[in-house]
A tleap script that builds the chain and sets N, CA, C and O, in Angstrom:
source leaprc.protein.ff14SB
mol = sequence {
  NMET LYS ASN SER LEU LYS LEU ILE MET ALA
  LEU MET ALA VAL LEU LEU ILE ALA GLY CYS
  ALA THR THR ILE GLY ARG ASP TYR ASP GLN
  GLY LYS VAL GLY GLN PHE VAL PRO GLY GLN
  THR THR LEU ASP GLN VAL ILE VAL ALA LEU
  GLY GLN PRO MET GLU ARG GLU THR GLU SER
  ASN GLY GLU VAL ARG LEU HIE TYR GLN TYR
  ILE SER SER GLN SER SER VAL GLY THR TYR
  ILE PRO GLY VAL SER MET PHE ASP HIE GLY
  VAL ALA THR LYS GLY LYS ASP THR PHE LEU
  TYR PHE ASP LYS SER GLY ARG TYR LEU ARG
  SER GLU ASN ASN GLU THR ASN THR GLY CALA
}
set mol.1.N position { -114.488 59.863 -14.218 }
set mol.1.CA position { -113.387 59.009 -14.589 }
set mol.1.C position { -112.776 59.464 -15.921 }
set mol.1.O position { -111.554 59.534 -16.050 }
set mol.2.N position { -113.634 59.776 -16.920 }
set mol.2.CA position { -113.134 60.229 -18.208 }
set mol.2.C position { -112.359 61.532 -18.069 }
set mol.2.O position { -111.327 61.722 -18.713 }
set mol.3.N position { -112.868 62.432 -17.219 }
set mol.3.CA position { -112.197 63.713 -17.017 }
set mol.3.C position { -110.825 63.517 -16.376 }
set mol.3.O position { -109.870 64.211 -16.723 }
set mol.4.N position { -110.729 62.576 -15.445 }
set mol.4.CA position { -109.441 62.300 -14.797 }
set mol.4.C position { -108.440 61.769 -15.802 }
set mol.4.O position { -107.278 62.174 -15.800 }
set mol.5.N position { -108.879 60.870 -16.654 }
set mol.5.CA position { -108.004 60.305 -17.670 }
set mol.5.C position { -107.542 61.391 -18.649 }
set mol.5.O position { -106.374 61.410 -19.040 }
set mol.6.N position { -108.431 62.282 -19.043 }
set mol.6.CA position { -108.083 63.394 -19.935 }
set mol.6.C position { -107.060 64.315 -19.269 }
set mol.6.O position { -106.119 64.780 -19.912 }
set mol.7.N position { -107.252 64.570 -17.980 }
set mol.7.CA position { -106.335 65.432 -17.244 }
set mol.7.C position { -104.953 64.797 -17.171 }
set mol.7.O position { -103.947 65.476 -17.377 }
set mol.8.N position { -104.898 63.509 -16.881 }
set mol.8.CA position { -103.609 62.808 -16.810 }
set mol.8.C position { -102.916 62.829 -18.167 }
set mol.8.O position { -101.712 63.073 -18.248 }
set mol.9.N position { -103.660 62.578 -19.215 }
set mol.9.CA position { -103.063 62.593 -20.558 }
set mol.9.C position { -102.574 63.989 -20.928 }
set mol.9.O position { -101.517 64.135 -21.541 }
set mol.10.N position { -103.325 64.994 -20.564 }
set mol.10.CA position { -102.910 66.374 -20.841 }
set mol.10.C position { -101.632 66.720 -20.081 }
set mol.10.O position { -100.738 67.361 -20.635 }
set mol.11.N position { -101.537 66.304 -18.823 }
set mol.11.CA position { -100.331 66.560 -18.029 }
set mol.11.C position { -99.117 65.833 -18.612 }
set mol.11.O position { -98.018 66.385 -18.654 }
set mol.12.N position { -99.321 64.605 -19.057 }
set mol.12.CA position { -98.227 63.854 -19.678 }
set mol.12.C position { -97.745 64.563 -20.948 }
set mol.12.O position { -96.542 64.642 -21.198 }
set mol.13.N position { -98.668 65.067 -21.734 }
set mol.13.CA position { -98.306 65.777 -22.960 }
set mol.13.C position { -97.494 67.023 -22.637 }
set mol.13.O position { -96.508 67.309 -23.317 }
set mol.14.N position { -97.888 67.759 -21.623 }
set mol.14.CA position { -97.154 68.965 -21.218 }
set mol.14.C position { -95.750 68.589 -20.777 }
set mol.14.O position { -94.787 69.260 -21.148 }
set mol.15.N position { -95.617 67.527 -19.992 }
set mol.15.CA position { -94.301 67.091 -19.538 }
set mol.15.C position { -93.413 66.675 -20.699 }
set mol.15.O position { -92.224 66.995 -20.717 }
set mol.16.N position { -93.970 65.972 -21.657 }
set mol.16.CA position { -93.195 65.534 -22.812 }
set mol.16.C position { -92.707 66.709 -23.641 }
set mol.16.O position { -91.591 66.693 -24.160 }
set mol.17.N position { -93.531 67.706 -23.759 }
set mol.17.CA position { -93.154 68.884 -24.543 }
set mol.17.C position { -92.147 69.740 -23.787 }
set mol.17.O position { -91.186 70.243 -24.367 }
set mol.18.N position { -92.378 69.902 -22.478 }
set mol.18.CA position { -91.545 70.796 -21.669 }
set mol.18.C position { -90.120 70.281 -21.543 }
set mol.18.O position { -89.173 71.013 -21.829 }
set mol.19.N position { -89.952 69.042 -21.121 }
set mol.19.CA position { -88.630 68.463 -20.986 }
set mol.19.C position { -87.776 69.199 -19.975 }
set mol.19.O position { -88.280 69.885 -19.087 }
set mol.20.N position { -86.478 69.041 -20.129 }
set mol.20.CA position { -85.502 69.647 -19.226 }
set mol.20.C position { -84.513 70.460 -20.047 }
set mol.20.O position { -84.144 70.072 -21.156 }
set mol.21.N position { -84.094 71.574 -19.502 }
set mol.21.CA position { -83.134 72.434 -20.199 }
set mol.21.C position { -81.925 72.692 -19.310 }
set mol.21.O position { -82.057 72.857 -18.098 }
set mol.22.N position { -80.749 72.727 -19.924 }
set mol.22.CA position { -79.515 73.044 -19.220 }
set mol.22.C position { -78.759 74.074 -20.038 }
set mol.22.O position { -78.670 73.961 -21.261 }
set mol.23.N position { -78.218 75.070 -19.371 }
set mol.23.CA position { -77.423 76.100 -20.044 }
set mol.23.C position { -76.112 76.280 -19.294 }
set mol.23.O position { -76.088 76.350 -18.065 }
set mol.24.N position { -75.021 76.354 -20.052 }
set mol.24.CA position { -73.702 76.616 -19.486 }
set mol.24.C position { -73.158 77.863 -20.162 }
set mol.24.O position { -73.197 77.977 -21.387 }
set mol.25.N position { -72.654 78.792 -19.374 }
set mol.25.CA position { -72.089 80.014 -19.920 }
set mol.25.C position { -73.157 81.046 -20.238 }
set mol.25.O position { -74.327 80.892 -19.887 }
set mol.26.N position { -72.723 82.100 -20.910 }
set mol.26.CA position { -73.604 83.194 -21.314 }
set mol.26.C position { -73.480 83.352 -22.812 }
set mol.26.O position { -72.376 83.318 -23.355 }
set mol.27.N position { -74.609 83.524 -23.485 }
set mol.27.CA position { -74.600 83.632 -24.944 }
set mol.27.C position { -73.814 84.871 -25.384 }
set mol.27.O position { -73.832 85.902 -24.713 }
set mol.28.N position { -73.138 84.751 -26.502 }
set mol.28.CA position { -72.356 85.851 -27.085 }
set mol.28.C position { -72.438 85.746 -28.601 }
set mol.28.O position { -72.792 84.696 -29.136 }
set mol.29.N position { -72.115 86.824 -29.288 }
set mol.29.CA position { -72.190 86.874 -30.752 }
set mol.29.C position { -70.854 86.442 -31.345 }
set mol.29.O position { -69.927 87.242 -31.469 }
set mol.30.N position { -70.770 85.157 -31.709 }
set mol.30.CA position { -69.531 84.612 -32.254 }
set mol.30.C position { -69.183 85.258 -33.601 }
set mol.30.O position { -68.020 85.257 -34.006 }
set mol.31.N position { -70.174 85.801 -34.285 }
set mol.31.CA position { -69.938 86.469 -35.565 }
set mol.31.C position { -69.055 87.703 -35.454 }
set mol.31.O position { -68.393 88.086 -36.418 }
set mol.32.N position { -69.046 88.326 -34.279 }
set mol.32.CA position { -68.218 89.526 -34.087 }
set mol.32.C position { -66.729 89.212 -34.105 }
set mol.32.O position { -65.914 90.101 -34.352 }
set mol.33.N position { -66.361 87.957 -33.846 }
set mol.33.CA position { -64.946 87.584 -33.805 }
set mol.33.C position { -64.269 87.876 -35.150 }
set mol.33.O position { -63.101 88.266 -35.182 }
set mol.34.N position { -64.983 87.693 -36.239 }
set mol.34.CA position { -64.435 87.965 -37.565 }
set mol.34.C position { -64.111 89.427 -37.804 }
set mol.34.O position { -63.393 89.752 -38.750 }
set mol.35.N position { -64.627 90.316 -36.961 }
set mol.35.CA position { -64.370 91.748 -37.102 }
set mol.35.C position { -63.093 92.196 -36.379 }
set mol.35.O position { -62.628 93.318 -36.577 }
set mol.36.N position { -62.527 91.315 -35.540 }
set mol.36.CA position { -61.329 91.671 -34.796 }
set mol.36.C position { -60.111 91.615 -35.717 }
set mol.36.O position { -59.943 90.658 -36.472 }
set mol.37.N position { -59.268 92.638 -35.651 }
set mol.37.CA position { -58.118 92.768 -36.539 }
set mol.37.C position { -56.834 92.445 -35.770 }
set mol.37.O position { -56.504 93.123 -34.797 }
set mol.38.N position { -56.110 91.404 -36.210 }
set mol.38.CA position { -54.851 91.066 -35.540 }
set mol.38.C position { -53.893 92.249 -35.493 }
set mol.38.O position { -53.695 92.956 -36.481 }
set mol.39.N position { -53.308 92.443 -34.320 }
set mol.39.CA position { -52.355 93.534 -34.127 }
set mol.39.C position { -52.993 94.886 -33.870 }
set mol.39.O position { -52.290 95.828 -33.503 }
set mol.40.N position { -54.320 95.018 -34.053 }
set mol.40.CA position { -54.996 96.302 -33.852 }
set mol.40.C position { -56.048 96.253 -32.750 }
set mol.40.O position { -56.055 97.104 -31.860 }
set mol.41.N position { -56.946 95.252 -32.803 }
set mol.41.CA position { -58.020 95.167 -31.817 }
set mol.41.C position { -57.418 94.865 -30.451 }
set mol.41.O position { -56.552 94.002 -30.316 }
set mol.42.N position { -57.893 95.593 -29.440 }
set mol.42.CA position { -57.360 95.399 -28.095 }
set mol.42.C position { -58.240 94.441 -27.278 }
set mol.42.O position { -59.400 94.187 -27.602 }
set mol.43.N position { -57.646 93.938 -26.231 }
set mol.43.CA position { -58.352 93.059 -25.306 }
set mol.43.C position { -59.589 93.756 -24.752 }
set mol.43.O position { -60.656 93.148 -24.661 }
set mol.44.N position { -59.454 95.019 -24.385 }
set mol.44.CA position { -60.596 95.778 -23.846 }
set mol.44.C position { -61.718 95.920 -24.879 }
set mol.44.O position { -62.895 95.829 -24.530 }
set mol.45.N position { -61.362 96.142 -26.142 }
set mol.45.CA position { -62.379 96.255 -27.199 }
set mol.45.C position { -63.133 94.937 -27.384 }
set mol.45.O position { -64.339 94.939 -27.631 }
set mol.46.N position { -62.427 93.822 -27.265 }
set mol.46.CA position { -63.063 92.511 -27.381 }
set mol.46.C position { -64.055 92.303 -26.238 }
set mol.46.O position { -65.166 91.819 -26.459 }
set mol.47.N position { -63.659 92.665 -25.025 }
set mol.47.CA position { -64.552 92.494 -23.869 }
set mol.47.C position { -65.783 93.384 -23.998 }
set mol.47.O position { -66.877 92.985 -23.602 }
set mol.48.N position { -65.617 94.581 -24.546 }
set mol.48.CA position { -66.783 95.436 -24.792 }
set mol.48.C position { -67.709 94.778 -25.819 }
set mol.48.O position { -68.930 94.823 -25.668 }
set mol.49.N position { -67.138 94.172 -26.856 }
set mol.49.CA position { -67.932 93.572 -27.928 }
set mol.49.C position { -68.617 92.274 -27.501 }
set mol.49.O position { -69.766 92.032 -27.869 }
set mol.50.N position { -67.917 91.434 -26.724 }
set mol.50.CA position { -68.442 90.107 -26.388 }
set mol.50.C position { -68.893 89.947 -24.942 }
set mol.50.O position { -69.586 88.986 -24.610 }
set mol.51.N position { -68.506 90.878 -24.086 }
set mol.51.CA position { -68.806 90.731 -22.660 }
set mol.51.C position { -67.662 90.028 -21.954 }
set mol.51.O position { -66.650 89.696 -22.571 }
set mol.52.N position { -67.825 89.805 -20.668 }
set mol.52.CA position { -66.788 89.141 -19.883 }
set mol.52.C position { -66.657 87.677 -20.304 }
set mol.52.O position { -67.661 86.994 -20.507 }
set mol.53.N position { -65.420 87.200 -20.435 }
set mol.53.CA position { -65.225 85.805 -20.820 }
set mol.53.C position { -65.543 84.858 -19.660 }
set mol.53.O position { -65.616 85.265 -18.500 }
set mol.54.N position { -65.725 83.607 -20.003 }
set mol.54.CA position { -65.944 82.580 -18.999 }
set mol.54.C position { -64.642 82.310 -18.229 }
set mol.54.O position { -64.655 81.971 -17.046 }
set mol.55.N position { -63.521 82.471 -18.941 }
set mol.55.CA position { -62.212 82.198 -18.350 }
set mol.55.C position { -61.175 83.128 -18.973 }
set mol.55.O position { -61.241 83.458 -20.157 }
set mol.56.N position { -60.222 83.539 -18.149 }
set mol.56.CA position { -59.120 84.378 -18.627 }
set mol.56.C position { -57.834 83.791 -18.060 }
set mol.56.O position { -57.726 83.551 -16.858 }
set mol.57.N position { -56.862 83.563 -18.937 }
set mol.57.CA position { -55.617 82.944 -18.506 }
set mol.57.C position { -54.436 83.721 -19.072 }
set mol.57.O position { -54.433 84.093 -20.245 }
set mol.58.N position { -53.431 83.964 -18.230 }
set mol.58.CA position { -52.208 84.629 -18.673 }
set mol.58.C position { -51.088 83.595 -18.705 }
set mol.58.O position { -50.812 82.931 -17.706 }
set mol.59.N position { -50.444 83.466 -19.872 }
set mol.59.CA position { -49.346 82.510 -20.045 }
set mol.59.C position { -48.062 83.074 -19.428 }
set mol.59.O position { -47.987 84.262 -19.111 }
set mol.60.N position { -47.071 82.225 -19.265 }
set mol.60.CA position { -45.795 82.649 -18.674 }
set mol.60.C position { -45.081 83.690 -19.541 }
set mol.60.O position { -44.299 84.489 -19.026 }
set mol.61.N position { -45.345 83.686 -20.862 }
set mol.61.CA position { -44.711 84.671 -21.751 }
set mol.61.C position { -45.490 85.991 -21.802 }
set mol.61.O position { -45.115 86.902 -22.541 }
set mol.62.N position { -46.571 86.098 -21.021 }
set mol.62.CA position { -47.347 87.327 -20.967 }
set mol.62.C position { -48.551 87.351 -21.885 }
set mol.62.O position { -49.380 88.256 -21.784 }
set mol.63.N position { -48.672 86.373 -22.784 }
set mol.63.CA position { -49.835 86.320 -23.662 }
set mol.63.C position { -51.083 85.966 -22.850 }
set mol.63.O position { -51.019 85.254 -21.848 }
set mol.64.N position { -52.213 86.486 -23.317 }
set mol.64.CA position { -53.490 86.286 -22.620 }
set mol.64.C position { -54.424 85.493 -23.515 }
set mol.64.O position { -54.476 85.699 -24.727 }
set mol.65.N position { -55.161 84.582 -22.894 }
set mol.65.CA position { -56.166 83.801 -23.626 }
set mol.65.C position { -57.509 84.013 -22.943 }
set mol.65.O position { -57.648 83.800 -21.739 }
set mol.66.N position { -58.504 84.438 -23.735 }
set mol.66.CA position { -59.877 84.547 -23.249 }
set mol.66.C position { -60.672 83.372 -23.792 }
set mol.66.O position { -60.492 82.966 -24.940 }
set mol.67.N position { -61.554 82.827 -22.957 }
set mol.67.CA position { -62.377 81.688 -23.361 }
set mol.67.C position { -63.843 82.056 -23.178 }
set mol.67.O position { -64.292 82.366 -22.075 }
set mol.68.N position { -64.576 82.012 -24.287 }
set mol.68.CA position { -66.023 82.238 -24.287 }
set mol.68.C position { -66.682 80.905 -24.626 }
set mol.68.O position { -66.252 80.202 -25.540 }
set mol.69.N position { -67.730 80.567 -23.880 }
set mol.69.CA position { -68.428 79.303 -24.133 }
set mol.69.C position { -69.899 79.457 -23.803 }
set mol.69.O position { -70.271 80.094 -22.818 }
set mol.70.N position { -70.731 78.859 -24.650 }
set mol.70.CA position { -72.172 78.818 -24.411 }
set mol.70.C position { -72.706 77.486 -24.908 }
set mol.70.O position { -72.534 77.134 -26.074 }
set mol.71.N position { -73.350 76.755 -24.023 }
set mol.71.CA position { -73.936 75.466 -24.373 }
set mol.71.C position { -75.375 75.456 -23.886 }
set mol.71.O position { -75.649 75.776 -22.730 }
set mol.72.N position { -76.285 75.090 -24.764 }
set mol.72.CA position { -77.700 74.987 -24.433 }
set mol.72.C position { -78.169 73.593 -24.819 }
set mol.72.O position { -78.043 73.178 -25.971 }
set mol.73.N position { -78.710 72.876 -23.839 }
set mol.73.CA position { -79.154 71.512 -24.068 }
set mol.73.C position { -80.611 71.380 -23.650 }
set mol.73.O position { -80.990 71.798 -22.556 }
set mol.74.N position { -81.415 70.806 -24.512 }
set mol.74.CA position { -82.845 70.622 -24.248 }
set mol.74.C position { -83.160 69.144 -24.422 }
set mol.74.O position { -82.924 68.574 -25.487 }
set mol.75.N position { -83.695 68.523 -23.369 }
set mol.75.CA position { -84.107 67.124 -23.491 }
set mol.75.C position { -85.579 66.995 -23.150 }
set mol.75.O position { -86.117 67.749 -22.340 }
set mol.76.N position { -86.200 66.048 -23.769 }
set mol.76.CA position { -87.611 65.793 -23.546 }
set mol.76.C position { -87.768 64.789 -22.414 }
set mol.76.O position { -86.965 63.866 -22.287 }
set mol.77.N position { -88.785 64.961 -21.601 }
set mol.77.CA position { -89.055 64.027 -20.515 }
set mol.77.C position { -89.282 62.634 -21.082 }
set mol.77.O position { -88.985 61.639 -20.420 }
set mol.78.N position { -89.805 62.554 -22.299 }
set mol.78.CA position { -90.043 61.266 -22.933 }
set mol.78.C position { -88.784 60.442 -23.077 }
set mol.78.O position { -88.854 59.219 -23.202 }
set mol.79.N position { -87.633 61.091 -23.060 }
set mol.79.CA position { -86.358 60.393 -23.136 }
set mol.79.C position { -86.192 59.446 -21.954 }
set mol.79.O position { -85.521 58.420 -22.060 }
set mol.80.N position { -86.804 59.796 -20.833 }
set mol.80.CA position { -86.618 59.043 -19.599 }
set mol.80.C position { -87.770 58.095 -19.280 }
set mol.80.O position { -87.748 57.436 -18.240 }
set mol.81.N position { -88.763 58.012 -20.140 }
set mol.81.CA position { -89.927 57.163 -19.889 }
set mol.81.C position { -89.856 55.949 -20.810 }
set mol.81.O position { -89.891 56.099 -22.031 }
set mol.82.N position { -89.757 54.743 -20.239 }
set mol.82.CA position { -89.687 53.538 -21.079 }
set mol.82.C position { -90.902 53.445 -22.009 }
set mol.82.O position { -92.029 53.738 -21.612 }
set mol.83.N position { -90.650 53.037 -23.232 }
set mol.83.CA position { -91.729 52.890 -24.204 }
set mol.83.C position { -92.019 54.168 -24.959 }
set mol.83.O position { -92.392 54.133 -26.132 }
set mol.84.N position { -91.848 55.296 -24.290 }
set mol.84.CA position { -92.088 56.583 -24.938 }
set mol.84.C position { -90.823 57.027 -25.670 }
set mol.84.O position { -90.895 57.708 -26.693 }
set mol.85.N position { -89.666 56.637 -25.137 }
set mol.85.CA position { -88.394 57.106 -25.704 }
set mol.85.C position { -88.213 56.703 -27.163 }
set mol.85.O position { -87.485 57.378 -27.891 }
set mol.86.N position { -88.858 55.616 -27.615 }
set mol.86.CA position { -88.703 55.222 -29.018 }
set mol.86.C position { -89.381 56.212 -29.957 }
set mol.86.O position { -89.059 56.252 -31.144 }
set mol.87.N position { -90.315 57.010 -29.446 }
set mol.87.CA position { -90.994 58.009 -30.268 }
set mol.87.C position { -90.431 59.402 -30.049 }
set mol.87.O position { -90.833 60.357 -30.714 }
set mol.88.N position { -89.510 59.510 -29.127 }
set mol.88.CA position { -88.965 60.794 -28.708 }
set mol.88.C position { -87.654 61.043 -29.441 }
set mol.88.O position { -86.921 60.100 -29.738 }
set mol.89.N position { -87.355 62.294 -29.731 }
set mol.89.CA position { -86.122 62.619 -30.438 }
set mol.89.C position { -84.932 62.781 -29.506 }
set mol.89.O position { -83.802 62.907 -29.977 }
set mol.90.N position { -85.154 62.782 -28.207 }
set mol.90.CA position { -84.045 62.814 -27.259 }
set mol.90.C position { -83.566 64.195 -26.905 }
set mol.90.O position { -84.348 65.059 -26.510 }
set mol.91.N position { -82.260 64.399 -27.052 }
set mol.91.CA position { -81.608 65.616 -26.581 }
set mol.91.C position { -81.123 66.446 -27.759 }
set mol.91.O position { -80.522 65.918 -28.695 }
set mol.92.N position { -81.384 67.734 -27.709 }
set mol.92.CA position { -80.875 68.684 -28.705 }
set mol.92.C position { -79.862 69.583 -28.002 }
set mol.92.O position { -80.170 70.189 -26.976 }
set mol.93.N position { -78.658 69.667 -28.553 }
set mol.93.CA position { -77.607 70.478 -27.944 }
set mol.93.C position { -77.042 71.444 -28.969 }
set mol.93.O position { -76.722 71.063 -30.095 }
set mol.94.N position { -76.925 72.692 -28.567 }
set mol.94.CA position { -76.268 73.712 -29.379 }
set mol.94.C position { -75.163 74.310 -28.531 }
set mol.94.O position { -75.358 74.603 -27.351 }
set mol.95.N position { -74.015 74.486 -29.136 }
set mol.95.CA position { -72.921 75.043 -28.370 }
set mol.95.C position { -71.948 75.810 -29.235 }
set mol.95.O position { -71.834 75.573 -30.438 }
set mol.96.N position { -71.254 76.727 -28.606 }
set mol.96.CA position { -70.182 77.453 -29.286 }
set mol.96.C position { -69.074 77.704 -28.273 }
set mol.96.O position { -69.316 77.934 -27.088 }
set mol.97.N position { -67.872 77.650 -28.779 }
set mol.97.CA position { -66.681 77.734 -27.958 }
set mol.97.C position { -65.684 78.610 -28.706 }
set mol.97.O position { -65.372 78.332 -29.864 }
set mol.98.N position { -65.184 79.651 -28.074 }
set mol.98.CA position { -64.253 80.560 -28.727 }
set mol.98.C position { -63.072 80.848 -27.805 }
set mol.98.O position { -63.253 81.213 -26.644 }
set mol.99.N position { -61.862 80.681 -28.337 }
set mol.99.CA position { -60.639 81.054 -27.633 }
set mol.99.C position { -60.027 82.214 -28.400 }
set mol.99.O position { -59.849 82.139 -29.616 }
set mol.100.N position { -59.704 83.285 -27.688 }
set mol.100.CA position { -59.078 84.467 -28.298 }
set mol.100.C position { -57.720 84.679 -27.644 }
set mol.100.O position { -57.591 84.622 -26.421 }
set mol.101.N position { -56.709 84.923 -28.472 }
set mol.101.CA position { -55.342 85.054 -27.986 }
set mol.101.C position { -54.844 86.482 -28.223 }
set mol.101.O position { -55.101 87.088 -29.263 }
set mol.102.N position { -54.117 87.004 -27.214 }
set mol.102.CA position { -53.602 88.375 -27.242 }
set mol.102.C position { -52.129 88.367 -26.862 }
set mol.102.O position { -51.694 87.550 -26.050 }
set mol.103.N position { -51.356 89.289 -27.461 }
set mol.103.CA position { -49.948 89.402 -27.084 }
set mol.103.C position { -49.845 90.065 -25.709 }
set mol.103.O position { -50.855 90.462 -25.129 }
set mol.104.N position { -48.624 90.182 -25.196 }
set mol.104.CA position { -48.455 90.712 -23.836 }
set mol.104.C position { -48.844 92.184 -23.718 }
set mol.104.O position { -49.030 92.680 -22.607 }
set mol.105.N position { -48.972 92.895 -24.847 }
set mol.105.CA position { -49.426 94.289 -24.783 }
set mol.105.C position { -50.952 94.391 -24.920 }
set mol.105.O position { -51.503 95.492 -24.927 }
set mol.106.N position { -51.632 93.242 -25.030 }
set mol.106.CA position { -53.097 93.248 -25.085 }
set mol.106.C position { -53.670 93.402 -26.481 }
set mol.106.O position { -54.841 93.750 -26.629 }
set mol.107.N position { -52.865 93.149 -27.518 }
set mol.107.CA position { -53.343 93.220 -28.910 }
set mol.107.C position { -53.763 91.821 -29.378 }
set mol.107.O position { -53.097 90.823 -29.104 }
set mol.108.N position { -54.872 91.788 -30.082 }
set mol.108.CA position { -55.441 90.545 -30.585 }
set mol.108.C position { -54.484 89.865 -31.561 }
set mol.108.O position { -53.903 90.510 -32.433 }
set mol.109.N position { -54.330 88.524 -31.394 }
set mol.109.CA position { -53.480 87.739 -32.288 }
set mol.109.C position { -54.291 86.838 -33.210 }
set mol.109.O position { -54.146 86.896 -34.431 }
set mol.110.N position { -55.155 85.996 -32.613 }
set mol.110.CA position { -55.900 85.011 -33.398 }
set mol.110.C position { -57.037 84.442 -32.556 }
set mol.110.O position { -57.146 84.712 -31.360 }
set mol.111.N position { -57.881 83.646 -33.214 }
set mol.111.CA position { -58.979 82.988 -32.500 }
set mol.111.C position { -59.136 81.550 -32.966 }
set mol.111.O position { -58.682 81.172 -34.046 }
set mol.112.N position { -59.785 80.764 -32.130 }
set mol.112.CA position { -60.188 79.400 -32.461 }
set mol.112.C position { -61.669 79.305 -32.118 }
set mol.112.O position { -62.059 79.545 -30.975 }
set mol.113.N position { -62.494 78.957 -33.101 }
set mol.113.CA position { -63.953 78.891 -32.922 }
set mol.113.C position { -64.454 77.491 -33.212 }
set mol.113.O position { -64.008 76.841 -34.158 }
set mol.114.N position { -65.377 77.038 -32.396 }
set mol.114.CA position { -66.046 75.755 -32.616 }
set mol.114.C position { -67.521 75.933 -32.362 }
set mol.114.O position { -67.922 76.660 -31.453 }
set mol.115.N position { -68.343 75.256 -33.180 }
set mol.115.CA position { -69.793 75.243 -32.982 }
set mol.115.C position { -70.281 73.817 -33.079 }
set mol.115.O position { -69.772 73.033 -33.880 }
set mol.116.N position { -71.285 73.467 -32.252 }
set mol.116.CA position { -71.919 72.167 -32.320 }
set mol.116.C position { -73.430 72.360 -32.379 }
set mol.116.O position { -73.980 73.298 -31.802 }
set mol.117.N position { -74.077 71.456 -33.084 }
set mol.117.CA position { -75.531 71.487 -33.181 }
set mol.117.C position { -75.971 70.041 -33.421 }
set mol.117.O position { -75.925 69.540 -34.544 }
set mol.118.N position { -76.394 69.389 -32.348 }
set mol.118.CA position { -76.755 67.974 -32.455 }
set mol.118.C position { -78.146 67.713 -31.919 }
set mol.118.O position { -78.698 68.514 -31.166 }
set mol.119.N position { -78.688 66.619 -32.304 }
set mol.119.CA position { -79.952 66.157 -31.743 }
set mol.119.C position { -81.167 66.613 -32.510 }
set mol.119.O position { -81.109 66.971 -33.686 }
set mol.120.N position { -82.281 66.582 -31.781 }
set mol.120.CA position { -83.600 66.828 -32.359 }
set mol.120.C position { -83.728 68.196 -32.959 }
set mol.120.O position { -84.786 68.544 -33.484 }
savepdb mol mol.pdb
quit
């Protein structure tokens, strides 16, 4: 009986530590964006540096927008167990979002960067 109780408690501890993870997008080095030079860096050079974007859109005026996004969320199983959630830190989320704009000839114009880091 004692061994069964120890096993159950050990399994609960593993579940609480393991939790659930969700990932959206593919990680990229947002720091490289600062190295891109407006009017000089090309769209192809950006893709070599950062990889394929999550989204690519061409505007009616010929300008191109690349969208890079990576979100990683980790939640503890304790978040979902009544009574345990008061001792649990909940959900930790890290994310980064980058929009890169290019003129119709494929030259870099500007970027918009956002980062989030919330939770445990």
